[in-house]
KEPA-923207 format. One record per residue: y, x, z of N, C-alpha, C, CB in turn; residue in one letter. Coordinates in pm, whole numbers, plus 50000, padded with zeros to 5 digits. Glycine has a CB too. Example, Ala and Ser with C-alpha at 12.3 -4.5 7.8 and 13.67 -1.06 7.14 Angstrom:
n_yy | n_xx | n_zz | ca_yy | ca_xx | ca_zz | c_yy | c_xx | c_zz | cb_yy | cb_xx | cb_zz | miza
49431 | 51319 | 50780 | 49550 | 51230 | 50780 | 49670 | 51320 | 50780 | 49553 | 51131 | 50905 | A;
49775 | 51285 | 50708 | 49894 | 51367 | 50714 | 50003 | 51290 | 50787 | 49940 | 51408 | 50572 | S;
This chain:
n_yy | n_xx | n_zz | ca_yy | ca_xx | ca_zz | c_yy | c_xx | c_zz | cb_yy | cb_xx | cb_zz | miza
49973 | 48677 | 51008 | 50063 | 48749 | 50919 | 50007 | 48747 | 50777 | 50086 | 48894 | 50968 | X;
50092 | 48727 | 50679 | 50048 | 48726 | 50540 | 50042 | 48869 | 50486 | 50143 | 48640 | 50454 | X;
49980 | 48884 | 50368 | 49974 | 49015 | 50304 | 50115 | 49069 | 50279 | 49896 | 49006 | 50171 | X;
50205 | 48981 | 50239 | 50344 | 49023 | 50211 | 50410 | 49076 | 50339 | 50426 | 48905 | 50153 | X;
50389 | 49006 | 50450 | 50446 | 49052 | 50578 | 50393 | 49190 | 50616 | 50415 | 48950 | 50689 | X;
50262 | 49210 | 50602 | 50202 | 49339 | 50637 | 50253 | 49451 | 50545 | 50049 | 49331 | 50629 | X;
50262 | 49423 | 50416 | 50311 | 49523 | 50321 | 50458 | 49555 | 50346 | 50292 | 49474 | 50178 | X;
50539 | 49452 | 50369 | 50681 | 49474 | 50396 | 50702 | 49555 | 50524 | 50755 | 49340 | 50407 | X;
50630 | 49518 | 50630 | 50642 | 49589 | 50756 | 50603 | 49736 | 50740 | 50554 | 49524 | 50863 | X;
50496 | 49762 | 50669 | 50452 | 49900 | 50646 | 50551 | 49977 | 50560 | 50314 | 49902 | 50582 | X;
50614 | 49907 | 50465 | 50710 | 49973 | 50377 | 50830 | 50023 | 50458 | 50757 | 49876 | 50267 | X;
50875 | 49945 | 50553 | 50993 | 49984 | 50631 | 50959 | 50076 | 50748 | 51064 | 49860 | 50683 | X;
50836 | 50069 | 50798 | 50799 | 50153 | 50912 | 50729 | 50281 | 50870 | 50709 | 50075 | 51006 | X;
50683 | 50288 | 50743 | 50613 | 50407 | 50696 | 50468 | 50413 | 50739 | 50684 | 50528 | 50745 | X;
50411 | 50299 | 50778 | 50271 | 50295 | 50822 | 50177 | 50297 | 50703 | 50246 | 50169 | 50907 | X;
50063 | 50359 | 50723 | 49961 | 50367 | 50621 | 49871 | 50243 | 50628 | 49877 | 50496 | 50637 | X;
49830 | 50193 | 50511 | 49747 | 50074 | 50501 | 49621 | 50102 | 50419 | 49825 | 49959 | 50438 | X;
49519 | 50023 | 50446 | 49404 | 50015 | 50357 | 49411 | 49877 | 50293 | 49266 | 50038 | 50434 | X;
49425 | 49874 | 50161 | 49437 | 49748 | 50087 | 49308 | 49732 | 50006 | 49565 | 49746 | 49994 | X;
49232 | 49627 | 50036 | 49109 | 49600 | 49963 | 49139 | 49502 | 49851 | 48998 | 49544 | 50058 | X;
49097 | 49537 | 49729 | 49125 | 49454 | 49612 | 48995 | 49396 | 49556 | 49198 | 49535 | 49504 | X;
49009 | 49294 | 49473 | 48892 | 49228 | 49414 | 48815 | 49319 | 49319 | 48935 | 49103 | 49339 | X;
48886 | 49389 | 49234 | 48821 | 49467 | 49128 | 48820 | 49618 | 49151 | 48888 | 49439 | 48999 | X;
48923 | 49671 | 49218 | 48939 | 49816 | 49227 | 48896 | 49877 | 49359 | 49080 | 49851 | 49202 | X;
48845 | 49798 | 49450 | 48800 | 49851 | 49578 | 48916 | 49873 | 49673 | 48724 | 49980 | 49559 | X;
48904 | 49978 | 49756 | 49007 | 50005 | 49856 | 49109 | 50106 | 49807 | 48943 | 50055 | 49985 | X;
49235 | 50078 | 49836 | 49345 | 50169 | 49806 | 49412 | 50198 | 49940 | 49447 | 50107 | 49701 | X;
49419 | 50326 | 49974 | 49478 | 50368 | 50101 | 49610 | 50436 | 50072 | 49382 | 50462 | 50181 | X;
49718 | 50390 | 50136 | 49847 | 50452 | 50112 | 49958 | 50386 | 50191 | 49879 | 50449 | 49967 | X;
50078 | 50435 | 50165 | 50198 | 50387 | 50231 | 50285 | 50318 | 50127 | 50275 | 50503 | 50302 | X;
50313 | 50187 | 50144 | 50401 | 50119 | 50049 | 50543 | 50175 | 50056 | 50401 | 49967 | 50076 | X;
50606 | 50190 | 49938 | 50743 | 50243 | 49938 | 50840 | 50159 | 49855 | 50741 | 50384 | 49885 | X;
50790 | 50067 | 49774 | 50882 | 49980 | 49700 | 50805 | 49861 | 49644 | 50953 | 50057 | 49587 | X;
50881 | 49760 | 49601 | 50823 | 49643 | 49534 | 50837 | 49666 | 49385 | 50893 | 49510 | 49579 | X;
50727 | 49648 | 49312 | 50724 | 49666 | 49167 | 50742 | 49529 | 49103 | 50591 | 49734 | 49120 | X;
50866 | 49494 | 49073 | 50893 | 49360 | 49020 | 50875 | 49349 | 48869 | 51033 | 49320 | 49055 | X;
50878 | 49461 | 48798 | 50873 | 49449 | 48653 | 50812 | 49569 | 48582 | 51010 | 49427 | 48602 | X;
50794 | 49680 | 48649 | 50752 | 49802 | 48579 | 50611 | 49793 | 48519 | 50758 | 49917 | 48674 | X;
50512 | 49765 | 48599 | 50373 | 49769 | 48552 | 50334 | 49643 | 48475 | 50280 | 49788 | 48668 | X;
50375 | 49528 | 48524 | 50338 | 49401 | 48461 | 50446 | 49299 | 48495 | 50196 | 49351 | 48510 | X;
50525 | 49257 | 48398 | 50639 | 49169 | 48426 | 50600 | 49031 | 48479 | 50720 | 49152 | 48301 | X;
50475 | 48993 | 48468 | 50431 | 48861 | 48513 | 50375 | 48861 | 48655 | 50327 | 48807 | 48419 | X;
50361 | 48981 | 48716 | 50297 | 48990 | 48847 | 50381 | 49071 | 48944 | 50157 | 49051 | 48834 | X;
50380 | 49028 | 49070 | 50452 | 49102 | 49175 | 50356 | 49197 | 49243 | 50516 | 49004 | 49278 | X;
50398 | 49321 | 49258 | 50312 | 49420 | 49321 | 50391 | 49513 | 49410 | 50239 | 49500 | 49216 | X;
50319 | 49594 | 49485 | 50378 | 49694 | 49573 | 50329 | 49832 | 49529 | 50343 | 49667 | 49722 | X;
50421 | 49927 | 49524 | 50387 | 50066 | 49492 | 50348 | 50135 | 49622 | 50505 | 50140 | 49421 | X;
50238 | 50210 | 49620 | 50191 | 50282 | 49738 | 50179 | 50430 | 49705 | 50056 | 50226 | 49787 | X;
50226 | 50514 | 49797 | 50195 | 50656 | 49789 | 50051 | 50671 | 49837 | 50295 | 50745 | 49875 | X;
49963 | 50723 | 49752 | 49823 | 50739 | 49788 | 49786 | 50884 | 49813 | 49736 | 50682 | 49679 | X;
49875 | 50973 | 49782 | 49855 | 51116 | 49801 | 49988 | 51185 | 49789 | 49753 | 51174 | 49701 | X;
49986 | 51315 | 49806 | 50112 | 51389 | 49803 | 50186 | 51372 | 49671 | 50087 | 51535 | 49829 | X;
50111 | 51368 | 49559 | 50173 | 51353 | 49427 | 50114 | 51236 | 49350 | 50157 | 51481 | 49347 | X;
50057 | 51138 | 49421 | 49992 | 51027 | 49355 | 50043 | 50894 | 49409 | 49841 | 51037 | 49372 | X;
50041 | 50793 | 49322 | 50083 | 50660 | 49361 | 50001 | 50558 | 49284 | 50234 | 50639 | 49336 | X;
50002 | 50436 | 49334 | 49930 | 50327 | 49269 | 50007 | 50199 | 49296 | 49781 | 50316 | 49321 | X;
49990 | 50100 | 49211 | 50052 | 49970 | 49232 | 49941 | 49870 | 49261 | 50137 | 49926 | 49109 | X;
49958 | 49794 | 49367 | 49863 | 49689 | 49402 | 49936 | 49556 | 49388 | 49805 | 49708 | 49548 | X;
49875 | 49464 | 49314 | 49937 | 49335 | 49288 | 49890 | 49232 | 49391 | 49906 | 49287 | 49145 | X;
49980 | 49143 | 49429 | 49949 | 49044 | 49533 | 49829 | 48957 | 49498 | 50069 | 48957 | 49558 | X;
49813 | 48924 | 49370 | 49703 | 48834 | 49331 | 49566 | 48901 | 49330 | 49731 | 48777 | 49196 | X;
49560 | 49033 | 49351 | 49431 | 49102 | 49355 | 49390 | 49143 | 49497 | 49435 | 49223 | 49265 | X;
49476 | 49121 | 49595 | 49449 | 49164 | 49733 | 49351 | 49068 | 49800 | 49579 | 49173 | 49814 | X;
49249 | 49127 | 49864 | 49151 | 49051 | 49941 | 49179 | 49067 | 50090 | 49008 | 49097 | 49907 | X;
49221 | 49189 | 50131 | 49242 | 49218 | 50272 | 49338 | 49336 | 50285 | 49108 | 49247 | 50343 | X;
49415 | 49337 | 50395 | 49505 | 49448 | 50427 | 49481 | 49486 | 50573 | 49656 | 49410 | 50401 | X;
49458 | 49615 | 50596 | 49435 | 49665 | 50731 | 49537 | 49775 | 50758 | 49289 | 49717 | 50749 | X;
49607 | 49764 | 50871 | 49702 | 49868 | 50913 | 49622 | 49978 | 50982 | 49814 | 49810 | 51007 | X;
49639 | 50101 | 50937 | 49568 | 50215 | 50998 | 49642 | 50254 | 51125 | 49558 | 50335 | 50899 | X;
49571 | 50262 | 51238 | 49636 | 50303 | 51363 | 49697 | 50442 | 51352 | 49536 | 50299 | 51479 | X;
49810 | 50464 | 51418 | 49880 | 50592 | 51408 | 49792 | 50710 | 51448 | 50003 | 50589 | 51496 | X;
49703 | 50693 | 51543 | 49617 | 50803 | 51588 | 49525 | 50852 | 51476 | 49535 | 50760 | 51708 | X;
49494 | 50765 | 51378 | 49403 | 50801 | 51270 | 49475 | 50851 | 51145 | 49319 | 50682 | 51235 | X;
49608 | 50846 | 51143 | 49681 | 50889 | 51026 | 49671 | 51039 | 51007 | 49827 | 50846 | 51036 | X;
49676 | 51080 | 50882 | 49672 | 51223 | 50850 | 49796 | 51292 | 50903 | 49660 | 51244 | 50698 | X;
49776 | 51400 | 50970 | 49888 | 51478 | 51022 | 49889 | 51613 | 50950 | 49879 | 51496 | 51178 | X;
50000 | 51645 | 50890 | 50014 | 51772 | 50816 | 50032 | 51886 | 50913 | 50132 | 51766 | 50717 | X;
49955 | 51991 | 50894 | 49966 | 52108 | 50981 | 50092 | 52187 | 50947 | 49842 | 52197 | 50968 | X;
50160 | 52235 | 51050 | 50280 | 52318 | 51028 | 50236 | 52456 | 50981 | 50366 | 52328 | 51158 | X;
50302 | 52502 | 50877 | 50266 | 52634 | 50822 | 50377 | 52732 | 50854 | 50242 | 52626 | 50668 | X;
């Protein structure tokens, strides 16, 4: 599976990923859209929710590795 396949699958299934990049290290989050022009019009990237109120864009040309986090290890919010 390519990086695009893994990112697309996670975007539609809501799975959390660890994306390792060349320069910025690891970014952990859930992809929610493709960033075709917002951050850099010359590069294709994916927007990831990295926290409750945080997001980051990871570009395809900077990805070294993508790992799908197993569901058992995903953060589960406690009911209040």
